[in-house]
N, C-alpha and C positions, 0 to 999 in steps of 0.2 A: 548377821544373816551371810552366810557365804555368797560369793559373786556367782551367779549362774552361768556365766560365760566361762568361767575357769574350768578346766579338767581336773579330775581327781588326782591328787598328788602333784599338780603343777606348782602349787605355792611352796611346798616342802622343797620339790626339786629345784625351784627358782632360788630359793634361800641358800640351799646347799651349793649350787653351781656359782652364785655370787661369791661365797666364802671361799670355794675352790680357785676362782679366778683371782681373788684378792692376793693370793700368794705371790703373784708376780709383782705386785706393788711392793709387798714386803721385802721381797728379794732386792729390789732396788733401794729400799730403805735400809736394809742391812748392809749392802755394798757402800752405801753413803756414810755409814758409821753408826746408824741407830741399832744397836744389837739387843735391845730388850725384848724384841719380838722374834729372836732366833728359834726359840723352841716351838712357837706356833708355826712358823714358817715350816720348819721340819717336819711338823705334824702333818700339816695339809700337803707337803710333798709325798708323805707316806700314803696319804688318802689317795693322791692322784696316781701313785704306783699301784696302789691295790686296785683301783677302778680300771685303770688303763690295761691292765692285763686280761680284762674281760671285753674290752670294746672291739666290736666288729661292725665295719660299715658305719661308724658314728655312734652306735648305740651299744649299751651294755647287754651283752648276749646272755641268755640263760639257757643252759642245758639241763633238761629235766627239772627246771625251776630253780637251780642253784648257779652260783657264780663258777668260773672256771677254777680247776684245782690250783692253778698258779695264783689266782686272786684270793683263793681261800688260805693258801699257804702265807701269802704276804699279809693278809689281815691277821692271822694268827701271830705272826712275827711282830707286827706292829702293837698287837694288843699285850704281848710278853714285854715289849720294850717300855711300854707306858704304865705297866704294873696293873693292867685290868682297868675295869670301869668301877671305882669305888662308888656305890650308890648309898645314899643316906635318905632318910624320909623327912618330908616337910611337916609342918605343924598339923596339917589335915591328913598326913599319912600318905601323900604321893611320892614317887621316888623322885630324886634329884641327885645329880652328879656331884659327889663331894670330893674333898681332898684339895690339895694344893696344887697339883699338876694340871695345867690348862689342857694338855694333850688327852686327858681322861675325857673331857667334855667332847672334843672333836672325834675320839674314839666312839663315843656314844652316838653322836650325830651319824657317823658313818654306819654303825649299826642299825640305827633307825631307818635310813634310807635303803640299805640292803634288804631290810625286812618288809618294807612298806611298797605299795604300788608306785610311789615315786620313783623309784628305781627305774620304771619303764618310761618315764618321761624325761630323764637325764640323758643328755646327748653331748657329743663333741662335735664342734663346728667343722665342717669339711674344709673351709678356707683358711681360718685362722687358728684352729686347734683349742679354741676357748670352750669351756663346759657352759652349757645353757639348758633351761628347762622347756621342752617342747610343749606348747600349748594349743597346737593345732588339734582339731577334732579327730582327724585321721591319724595322728600321731606319727607323721612321716617327715617333720622338718629336719633338713640337713644343713641348714646354715643358721647362725645365731641372730643375724640381723639381714635387713634388706641391703646395707652396703656390703656386706660379705657376699650376698648372692651376686650382687651386680659385679663386684670386682672379680669373682670367680668365673662366671658364666658370660665371659666376653667372646669377641668374635672369633680369635683363634681356637678357643676351647670349643666353640659351637661347630666350627668347621672340622675340629678334630674328631668330633663326635658323630660326623657324617649324617647329620639330620636329612631328611628328604628336603629337596629344594621347594620353596613356596612361591617363588616367582614364576610368571607365565613364561617368561624367556628361558629360565632354567628347565622348565619341564618340556621344551620343545615347541611351544605354541607361539613363537614369535610373530607369525602371520596370521593368527586367528582372528584378528579383526578385518582382514582381507578375503575376498573370494579368492578361490584358487585359480580361477579363469582370468582374473585381472593381471596385467602386467605390472611388474614393478616400476615405480617412478624413479628410481636411483639411476644416476648417470653412470655410464661404463666408459 
């Protein structure tokens, strides 16, 4: 039974974001000499390139329900490079990605994300740039975690945003507790 607190598409977007972020770990492993995952890393970099062309304000923008023309062009180039998605049928007749190239499965996952409602839940963190699944009811998350939010929304940033002052002194009410006709007790 599905979890009632999860939003539609959040689970798919979360898994996709986790895989997309894993490419950074793979890059480190490749640099350290483990080259067996180079093709997978290259495929996830291509997915990042496809999606990042459509990101505006941390979310994948949709113009008339489709991705930006640049994202579509990059997707087609990625699909041609991998040789398309070779689909086979399972024993019960369901489609499954076939072939030897692991990039085809990644291409299929990208296609599923683009075509599903999960695309609306996939976001890029404003602070660290990692992909994450927005599980908020309002679908307005901009940070992947509380630590990213705290790191980003610090005192200099709040001051730069010029938010209205909240202290009584800043609002000009420093003597609000005293009557106006009482003399000040300070020494001159």
